[in-house]
C-alpha positions as CSV (number, residue, x, y, z in Angstrom):
1,M,0.2,0.2,-0.1
2,K,0.8,3.3,-0.9
3,I,0.0,7.4,-0.3
4,I,-0.6,8.8,-4.5
5,W,-1.5,12.5,-3.9
6,S,-4.0,14.1,-6.5
7,D,-2.8,16.4,-8.7
8,F,-6.0,18.6,-6.8
9,A,-4.1,18.0,-3.6
10,I,-1.0,18.3,-4.8
11,N,-1.1,22.1,-6.0
12,T,-3.5,23.3,-2.6
13,L,0.0,22.3,-1.1
14,K,1.6,24.3,-3.1
15,E,-0.7,27.4,-2.8
16,I,-0.9,26.9,0.7
17,Y,3.2,26.7,0.7
18,D,3.6,29.4,-1.1
19,Y,0.8,31.9,0.8
20,Y,3.2,31.1,4.0
21,K,6.4,31.4,2.3
22,E,5.1,35.2,0.7
23,N,3.4,36.5,4.4
24,A,5.3,34.1,7.0
25,T,8.4,32.9,6.5
26,I,10.0,29.9,4.3
27,S,10.6,28.2,7.2
28,V,7.1,27.8,8.2
29,A,6.0,27.2,5.2
30,K,8.3,24.6,4.9
31,K,7.3,23.2,8.5
32,I,3.4,23.6,7.7
33,K,3.8,21.1,4.4
34,S,6.5,18.5,6.4
35,N,3.7,18.0,9.5
36,I,1.0,17.9,6.6
37,F,3.1,15.1,4.8
38,T,4.1,13.4,7.8
39,S,0.4,12.5,9.3
40,T,-0.6,11.1,5.9
41,K,2.3,8.4,7.2
42,P,0.0,6.4,9.6
43,L,-3.0,5.8,7.1
44,L,-0.3,3.3,5.4
45,K,-1.2,0.7,8.7
46,N,-4.6,2.4,9.5
47,P,-6.2,3.4,6.4
48,D,-10.0,3.8,8.3
49,S,-8.6,5.8,11.2
50,G,-9.4,9.3,9.3
51,Q,-13.1,9.6,10.2
52,I,-16.0,10.0,7.0
53,E,-16.3,13.0,5.5
54,L,-19.8,14.1,5.3
55,N,-20.1,16.9,3.2
56,L,-18.8,14.4,0.4
57,E,-20.9,11.3,1.2
58,S,-23.1,12.0,-2.2
59,L,-20.1,10.7,-3.8
60,N,-20.1,7.4,-2.4
61,E,-16.4,7.4,-2.5
62,E,-16.2,7.3,1.4
63,H,-14.2,9.6,1.4
64,R,-12.6,10.3,5.3
65,Y,-10.3,12.8,6.4
66,L,-8.0,13.7,9.1
67,V,-7.0,16.8,10.7
68,E,-3.7,18.6,10.9
69,S,-3.1,22.2,12.2
70,N,-6.1,24.2,9.9
71,Y,-6.2,21.6,6.9
72,K,-8.1,18.6,6.4
73,I,-6.1,15.9,4.6
74,V,-9.4,14.5,2.5
75,Y,-8.5,11.2,0.9
76,K,-10.1,7.4,0.1
77,Q,-8.9,4.1,-0.2
78,V,-8.3,2.8,-3.8
79,T,-6.4,0.1,-5.8
80,E,-3.3,1.6,-5.9
81,G,-3.8,3.0,-1.4
82,I,-4.8,5.9,-0.1
83,L,-5.5,8.6,-2.4
84,I,-5.1,12.2,-1.2
85,T,-7.9,13.8,-3.0
86,D,-7.8,17.5,-1.2
87,V,-6.1,19.7,1.8
88,F,-9.3,21.6,3.0
89,D,-8.6,25.3,5.3
90,C,-11.2,24.0,8.0
91,R,-11.3,28.4,8.3
92,Q,-13.4,28.1,5.2
93,D,-17.3,27.2,4.8
94,P,-17.3,23.6,5.3
95,I,-19.8,23.3,2.4
96,K,-17.1,24.8,-0.8
97,I,-15.6,21.4,-0.5
98,N,-18.5,20.2,-2.8
99,D,-17.6,22.9,-5.1
100,E,-16.6,22.1,-8.5
101,N,-15.4,25.2,-9.4
102,R,-13.2,25.2,-5.7
103,K,-9.8,26.1,-6.7
104,P,-6.6,25.8,-4.7
105,S,-6.0,28.4,-2.1
106,R,-4.5,28.9,1.1
């Protein structure tokens, strides 16, 4: 089993990194990024450890999430392993997680 990052999740994480690099410091940006990556590692042994993402239940894909600081790391199990589908800023309106037009943001 392995952790796989979707393009959307990668782009969202890059936006988060760039925001903190510009508005805080590069060390803060690196720490946030590192903490997000590190928080996904336990999923390899316990893929059901995250809570079910109720805002995505209508997709019937069994999305779950972990929380790291202000971010929800949304994932689902796929044949190849664990697919990270999104890194969602919890300070946003939760319903935005369903917005098809949502772009990555800090």
